One Martini backbone bead per residue (centre of mass of N, CA, C, O) as a GRO file, in nm:
protein
  296
    1UNK     BB    1  -2.216   0.995   8.217
    2UNK     BB    2  -2.230   0.800   7.960
    3UNK     BB    3  -2.233   0.772   7.619
    4UNK     BB    4  -2.456   0.569   7.604
    5UNK     BB    5  -2.656   0.724   7.769
    6UNK     BB    6  -2.657   0.981   7.600
    7UNK     BB    7  -2.756   0.838   7.330
    8UNK     BB    8  -3.032   0.750   7.452
    9UNK     BB    9  -3.127   1.033   7.502
   10UNK     BB   10  -3.130   1.116   7.196
   11UNK     BB   11  -3.326   0.891   7.105
   12UNK     BB   12  -3.561   0.996   7.276
   13UNK     BB   13  -3.575   1.275   7.142
   14UNK     BB   14  -3.627   1.162   6.857
   15UNK     BB   15  -3.905   1.030   6.923
   16UNK     BB   16  -4.050   1.291   7.012
   17UNK     BB   17  -4.006   1.443   6.740
   18UNK     BB   18  -4.155   1.250   6.555
   19UNK     BB   19  -4.434   1.324   6.691
   20UNK     BB   20  -4.411   1.635   6.610
   21UNK     BB   21  -4.466   1.628   6.306
   22UNK     BB   22  -4.767   1.561   6.316
   23UNK     BB   23  -4.849   1.811   6.504
   24UNK     BB   24  -4.747   2.028   6.310
   25UNK     BB   25  -4.924   1.964   6.071
   26UNK     BB   26  -5.215   1.970   6.199
   27UNK     BB   27  -5.207   2.259   6.337
   28UNK     BB   28  -5.234   2.425   6.040
   29UNK     BB   29  -5.548   2.399   6.028
   30UNK     BB   30  -5.567   2.648   6.271
   31UNK     BB   31  -5.261   2.766   6.255
   32UNK     BB   32  -4.998   2.954   6.221
   33UNK     BB   33  -4.657   2.901   6.224
   34UNK     BB   34  -4.570   3.131   6.424
   35UNK     BB   35  -4.777   3.087   6.648
   36UNK     BB   36  -4.689   2.810   6.699
   37UNK     BB   37  -4.399   2.853   6.776
   38UNK     BB   38  -4.432   3.062   6.998
   39UNK     BB   39  -4.616   2.888   7.183
   40UNK     BB   40  -4.446   2.631   7.216
   41UNK     BB   41  -4.194   2.797   7.353
   42UNK     BB   42  -4.344   2.922   7.572
   43UNK     BB   43  -4.418   2.657   7.715
   44UNK     BB   44  -4.123   2.555   7.743
   45UNK     BB   45  -4.016   2.781   7.916
   46UNK     BB   46  -4.212   2.731   8.163
   47UNK     BB   47  -4.152   2.429   8.200
   48UNK     BB   48  -3.821   2.487   8.269
   49UNK     BB   49  -3.780   2.713   8.483
   50UNK     BB   50  -3.780   2.571   8.759
   51UNK     BB   51  -3.513   2.405   8.683
   52UNK     BB   52  -3.334   2.644   8.655
   53UNK     BB   53  -3.347   2.745   8.952
   54UNK     BB   54  -3.222   2.474   9.057
   55UNK     BB   55  -2.960   2.485   8.909
   56UNK     BB   56  -2.858   2.768   9.020
   57UNK     BB   57  -2.830   2.674   9.318
   58UNK     BB   58  -2.626   2.421   9.261
   59UNK     BB   59  -2.434   2.595   9.107
   60UNK     BB   60  -2.122   2.784   9.053
   61UNK     BB   61  -2.162   2.865   8.779
   62UNK     BB   62  -2.126   3.149   8.590
   63UNK     BB   63  -2.269   3.389   8.369
   64UNK     BB   64  -2.146   3.515   8.109
   65UNK     BB   65  -2.139   3.703   7.833
   66UNK     BB   66  -2.054   3.488   7.644
   67UNK     BB   67  -2.269   3.280   7.720
   68UNK     BB   68  -2.518   3.452   7.664
   69UNK     BB   69  -2.447   3.472   7.360
   70UNK     BB   70  -2.458   3.160   7.303
   71UNK     BB   71  -2.752   3.134   7.387
   72UNK     BB   72  -2.868   3.319   7.167
   73UNK     BB   73  -2.746   3.194   6.908
   74UNK     BB   74  -2.897   2.916   6.961
   75UNK     BB   75  -3.181   3.048   6.954
   76UNK     BB   76  -3.151   3.159   6.648
   77UNK     BB   77  -3.115   2.880   6.523
   78UNK     BB   78  -3.375   2.748   6.632
   79UNK     BB   79  -3.570   2.950   6.495
   80UNK     BB   80  -3.479   2.900   6.203
   81UNK     BB   81  -3.544   2.600   6.195
   82UNK     BB   82  -3.844   2.608   6.292
   83UNK     BB   83  -3.948   2.805   6.064
   84UNK     BB   84  -3.862   2.639   5.807
   85UNK     BB   85  -4.017   2.382   5.890
   86UNK     BB   86  -4.300   2.490   5.919
   87UNK     BB   87  -4.345   2.624   5.655
   88UNK     BB   88  -4.276   2.377   5.484
   89UNK     BB   89  -4.524   2.192   5.587
   90UNK     BB   90  -4.731   2.332   5.383
   91UNK     BB   91  -4.550   2.192   5.114
   92UNK     BB   92  -4.518   1.918   5.256
   93UNK     BB   93  -4.440   1.628   5.399
   94UNK     BB   94  -4.360   1.452   5.658
   95UNK     BB   95  -4.156   1.262   5.515
   96UNK     BB   96  -3.991   1.464   5.374
   97UNK     BB   97  -3.915   1.637   5.610
   98UNK     BB   98  -3.771   1.416   5.784
   99UNK     BB   99  -3.545   1.373   5.561
  100UNK     BB  100  -3.438   1.639   5.518
  101UNK     BB  101  -3.365   1.713   5.803
  102UNK     BB  102  -3.156   1.468   5.831
  103UNK     BB  103  -2.903   1.631   5.682
  104UNK     BB  104  -2.748   1.707   5.934
  105UNK     BB  105  -2.574   1.453   5.961
  106UNK     BB  106  -2.374   1.602   5.735
  107UNK     BB  107  -2.327   1.898   5.847
  108UNK     BB  108  -2.194   1.871   6.114
  109UNK     BB  109  -1.909   1.761   6.028
  110UNK     BB  110  -1.856   1.998   5.844
  111UNK     BB  111  -1.850   2.215   6.063
  112UNK     BB  112  -1.621   2.088   6.231
  113UNK     BB  113  -1.413   2.131   6.001
  114UNK     BB  114  -1.449   2.429   5.888
  115UNK     BB  115  -1.489   2.591   6.190
  116UNK     BB  116  -1.347   2.394   6.435
  117UNK     BB  117  -1.108   2.222   6.351
  118UNK     BB  118  -1.276   1.916   6.388
  119UNK     BB  119  -1.220   1.596   6.360
  120UNK     BB  120  -1.381   1.331   6.322
  121UNK     BB  121  -1.437   1.033   6.337
  122UNK     BB  122  -1.422   0.827   6.065
  123UNK     BB  123  -1.705   0.675   6.114
  124UNK     BB  124  -1.901   0.922   6.065
  125UNK     BB  125  -1.917   0.912   5.760
  126UNK     BB  126  -2.047   0.639   5.705
  127UNK     BB  127  -2.274   0.678   5.918
  128UNK     BB  128  -2.405   0.927   5.769
  129UNK     BB  129  -2.456   0.771   5.493
  130UNK     BB  130  -2.645   0.558   5.624
  131UNK     BB  131  -2.853   0.753   5.735
  132UNK     BB  132  -2.938   0.897   5.479
  133UNK     BB  133  -3.022   0.637   5.328
  134UNK     BB  134  -3.230   0.558   5.531
  135UNK     BB  135  -3.407   0.807   5.502
  136UNK     BB  136  -3.461   0.777   5.203
  137UNK     BB  137  -3.592   0.491   5.229
  138UNK     BB  138  -3.809   0.585   5.418
  139UNK     BB  139  -3.942   0.771   5.188
  140UNK     BB  140  -3.936   0.526   4.934
  141UNK     BB  141  -3.681   0.606   4.728
  142UNK     BB  142  -3.827   0.895   4.694
  143UNK     BB  143  -3.900   1.222   4.557
  144UNK     BB  144  -4.096   1.449   4.496
  145UNK     BB  145  -4.126   1.719   4.363
  146UNK     BB  146  -3.985   2.002   4.435
  147UNK     BB  147  -4.063   2.220   4.680
  148UNK     BB  148  -4.065   2.493   4.881
  149UNK     BB  149  -4.070   2.316   5.130
  150UNK     BB  150  -3.821   2.156   5.073
  151UNK     BB  151  -3.614   2.390   5.053
  152UNK     BB  152  -3.672   2.490   5.339
  153UNK     BB  153  -3.575   2.224   5.480
  154UNK     BB  154  -3.276   2.258   5.397
  155UNK     BB  155  -3.234   2.503   5.556
  156UNK     BB  156  -3.316   2.376   5.831
  157UNK     BB  157  -3.073   2.172   5.854
  158UNK     BB  158  -2.860   2.383   5.870
  159UNK     BB  159  -2.970   2.506   6.137
  160UNK     BB  160  -2.954   2.256   6.309
  161UNK     BB  161  -2.655   2.208   6.284
  162UNK     BB  162  -2.592   2.478   6.438
  163UNK     BB  163  -2.740   2.398   6.698
  164UNK     BB  164  -2.593   2.145   6.770
  165UNK     BB  165  -2.316   2.273   6.785
  166UNK     BB  166  -2.378   2.498   6.983
  167UNK     BB  167  -2.483   2.324   7.213
  168UNK     BB  168  -2.233   2.143   7.259
  169UNK     BB  169  -2.027   2.365   7.314
  170UNK     BB  170  -2.178   2.523   7.540
  171UNK     BB  171  -2.235   2.299   7.754
  172UNK     BB  172  -1.931   2.227   7.790
  173UNK     BB  173  -1.868   2.520   7.901
  174UNK     BB  174  -2.095   2.566   8.130
  175UNK     BB  175  -2.292   2.338   8.261
  176UNK     BB  176  -2.605   2.467   8.156
  177UNK     BB  177  -2.857   2.317   8.018
  178UNK     BB  178  -3.118   2.475   8.120
  179UNK     BB  179  -3.031   2.755   8.057
  180UNK     BB  180  -3.008   2.712   7.758
  181UNK     BB  181  -3.286   2.611   7.703
  182UNK     BB  182  -3.454   2.860   7.807
  183UNK     BB  183  -3.328   3.063   7.618
  184UNK     BB  184  -3.385   2.937   7.341
  185UNK     BB  185  -3.691   2.941   7.383
  186UNK     BB  186  -3.726   3.251   7.425
  187UNK     BB  187  -3.608   3.344   7.161
  188UNK     BB  188  -3.800   3.194   6.983
  189UNK     BB  189  -4.072   3.306   7.090
  190UNK     BB  190  -4.018   3.613   7.038
  191UNK     BB  191  -3.980   3.605   6.735
  192UNK     BB  192  -4.235   3.463   6.650
  193UNK     BB  193  -4.436   3.650   6.778
  194UNK     BB  194  -4.343   3.916   6.631
  195UNK     BB  195  -4.430   3.806   6.353
  196UNK     BB  196  -4.728   3.701   6.405
  197UNK     BB  197  -4.856   3.989   6.472
  198UNK     BB  198  -4.813   4.092   6.182
  199UNK     BB  199  -4.864   3.826   5.970
  200UNK     BB  200  -5.094   3.683   6.154
  201UNK     BB  201  -5.382   3.557   6.217
  202UNK     BB  202  -5.591   3.543   6.516
  203UNK     BB  203  -5.776   3.322   6.752
  204UNK     BB  204  -5.904   3.167   7.018
  205UNK     BB  205  -6.011   2.923   6.865
  206UNK     BB  206  -5.757   2.839   6.717
  207UNK     BB  207  -5.589   2.789   6.970
  208UNK     BB  208  -5.786   2.572   7.081
  209UNK     BB  209  -5.765   2.378   6.834
  210UNK     BB  210  -5.424   2.360   6.878
  211UNK     BB  211  -5.354   2.282   7.179
  212UNK     BB  212  -5.265   1.988   7.180
  213UNK     BB  213  -5.013   2.047   7.007
  214UNK     BB  214  -4.887   2.269   7.160
  215UNK     BB  215  -4.852   2.093   7.422
  216UNK     BB  216  -4.681   1.860   7.306
  217UNK     BB  217  -4.456   2.030   7.175
  218UNK     BB  218  -4.391   2.213   7.416
  219UNK     BB  219  -4.329   1.992   7.642
  220UNK     BB  220  -4.186   1.758   7.463
  221UNK     BB  221  -4.042   1.852   7.191
  222UNK     BB  222  -3.918   2.092   7.355
  223UNK     BB  223  -3.877   2.066   7.661
  224UNK     BB  224  -3.770   1.779   7.670
  225UNK     BB  225  -3.603   1.706   7.426
  226UNK     BB  226  -3.399   1.957   7.425
  227UNK     BB  227  -3.283   1.880   7.695
  228UNK     BB  228  -3.188   1.599   7.629
  229UNK     BB  229  -2.994   1.707   7.419
  230UNK     BB  230  -2.813   1.888   7.600
  231UNK     BB  231  -2.731   1.668   7.802
  232UNK     BB  232  -2.612   1.456   7.594
  233UNK     BB  233  -2.386   1.663   7.469
  234UNK     BB  234  -2.191   1.655   7.718
  235UNK     BB  235  -2.110   1.318   7.631
  236UNK     BB  236  -2.080   1.402   7.329
  237UNK     BB  237  -2.068   1.452   6.997
  238UNK     BB  238  -2.205   1.618   6.743
  239UNK     BB  239  -2.175   1.385   6.522
  240UNK     BB  240  -2.306   1.159   6.715
  241UNK     BB  241  -2.572   1.314   6.775
  242UNK     BB  242  -2.675   1.338   6.483
  243UNK     BB  243  -2.727   1.038   6.433
  244UNK     BB  244  -2.936   0.998   6.660
  245UNK     BB  245  -3.140   1.228   6.581
  246UNK     BB  246  -3.207   1.116   6.293
  247UNK     BB  247  -3.428   0.910   6.390
  248UNK     BB  248  -3.674   1.089   6.368
  249UNK     BB  249  -3.752   0.981   6.080
  250UNK     BB  250  -3.850   0.712   6.179
  251UNK     BB  251  -4.075   0.820   6.370
  252UNK     BB  252  -4.218   1.004   6.179
  253UNK     BB  253  -4.298   0.797   5.959
  254UNK     BB  254  -4.450   0.591   6.139
  255UNK     BB  255  -4.660   0.800   6.248
  256UNK     BB  256  -4.764   0.879   5.963
  257UNK     BB  257  -4.868   0.597   5.893
  258UNK     BB  258  -5.067   0.568   6.141
  259UNK     BB  259  -5.220   0.875   6.154
  260UNK     BB  260  -5.197   0.972   5.813
  261UNK     BB  261  -5.158   0.726   5.599
  262UNK     BB  262  -4.856   0.702   5.545
  263UNK     BB  263  -4.673   0.492   5.368
  264UNK     BB  264  -4.465   0.193   5.410
  265UNK     BB  265  -4.225   0.033   5.267
  266UNK     BB  266  -3.974  -0.198   5.211
  267UNK     BB  267  -3.765   0.037   5.200
  268UNK     BB  268  -3.817   0.156   5.470
  269UNK     BB  269  -3.722  -0.096   5.645
  270UNK     BB  270  -3.438  -0.068   5.538
  271UNK     BB  271  -3.385   0.214   5.643
  272UNK     BB  272  -3.404   0.138   5.939
  273UNK     BB  273  -3.170  -0.060   5.941
  274UNK     BB  274  -2.950   0.149   5.861
  275UNK     BB  275  -2.993   0.341   6.108
  276UNK     BB  276  -2.918   0.128   6.314
  277UNK     BB  277  -2.631   0.063   6.221
  278UNK     BB  278  -2.520   0.342   6.246
  279UNK     BB  279  -2.551   0.368   6.545
  280UNK     BB  280  -2.373   0.131   6.621
  281UNK     BB  281  -2.120   0.214   6.486
  282UNK     BB  282  -2.081   0.502   6.637
  283UNK     BB  283  -2.072   0.376   6.916
  284UNK     BB  284  -1.860   0.111   6.897
  285UNK     BB  285  -1.592   0.172   6.732
  286UNK     BB  286  -1.457   0.373   6.910
  287UNK     BB  287  -1.452   0.198   7.172
  288UNK     BB  288  -1.273  -0.030   7.051
  289UNK     BB  289  -1.042   0.151   6.980
  290UNK     BB  290  -0.967   0.243   7.268
  291UNK     BB  291  -0.920  -0.049   7.379
  292UNK     BB  292  -0.692  -0.121   7.181
  293UNK     BB  293  -0.498   0.110   7.281
  294UNK     BB  294  -0.490   0.026   7.582
  295UNK     BB  295  -0.378  -0.268   7.528
  296UNK     BB  296  -0.118  -0.170   7.372
   0.00000   0.00000   0.00000
C-alpha cells in the first residue's frame, strides 16, 4: 500500500468518526456514557473477531509478551480517550468537542519529539498549525466559555495522541493490525463496563433506545474506522496520520449542522479550506522533497 492510499484510508476513518460525534451526543439522552462506551466497544470486538482469526491463520508472526503489552497499553489509551470525550459531551457541544479533540494534531508530533526522539518532517509543524486553525475556524472562530466538558476534551485529545502514537509504533512492529484492533477494543469494553456496572443505572429499555447509535458507533466508528486507522498507520507516520485524522472535526461539524441544527458560518468554510490545504501540504511536500533528492 502506498502512503497516498494509506492517508486516504485515514481520511475515510475520520469521516466515519465525524458521524460518530452526532451519535455519541444523542445516545446519552437514553444511556450513561460508560454503558455507551462499553457496549459500543463490545460490539466492535465481536465485529472484528472473525477477521482476527483469519489474520492469525495467514500471518507467520507470533505475538510476544512485549507485543501483548503494547496492545493492552494502546487499549488503555483508547479507553481513556473515549471516556473523557464521552463524559465531556455531556456538558459541551458537538462542534466544541470536535474542535478540541482535534488538538491531538499538535500533541502527536510533540510526543514524537519528546518521547520517541524522532523529529517529524518540518512540514508537519506548519501543517499541524493550519489544521488546528482550520478546526478553530470550523467551530465559528470562537469557543463559548470553557465548561468542564471542554476541559475533559482537552485531556481526551492528549490520550488520543498517545493512542495514535502507540498504534502506529505497535502495528509497524507487529504487522498485526486486526489483532491490535480487537485487543484495544476488548480492553476498552472491559474497563468501561466495569465502571458502568458500579456507577451508572441501566435498563433494557434504555439500551434499546440507544441501540441505533450503539450499533453505528460500534460497527462503523469503532470496528471499521479504528481498523482503517491501524491499517493506514502501517504505511505513514504518526504525525502525518494525525493531520488526516483531524479532519473528523470537519465531518463532525458538518453533520452537526445538518442533523442537530448547529450552524456553520463563513469562517467555518474557511476552516474547511485550511484543513484541506494542510492535508495536501503534508501529503505532497515530503514526496516532492524525496523526488528532488533522488533527482539530485
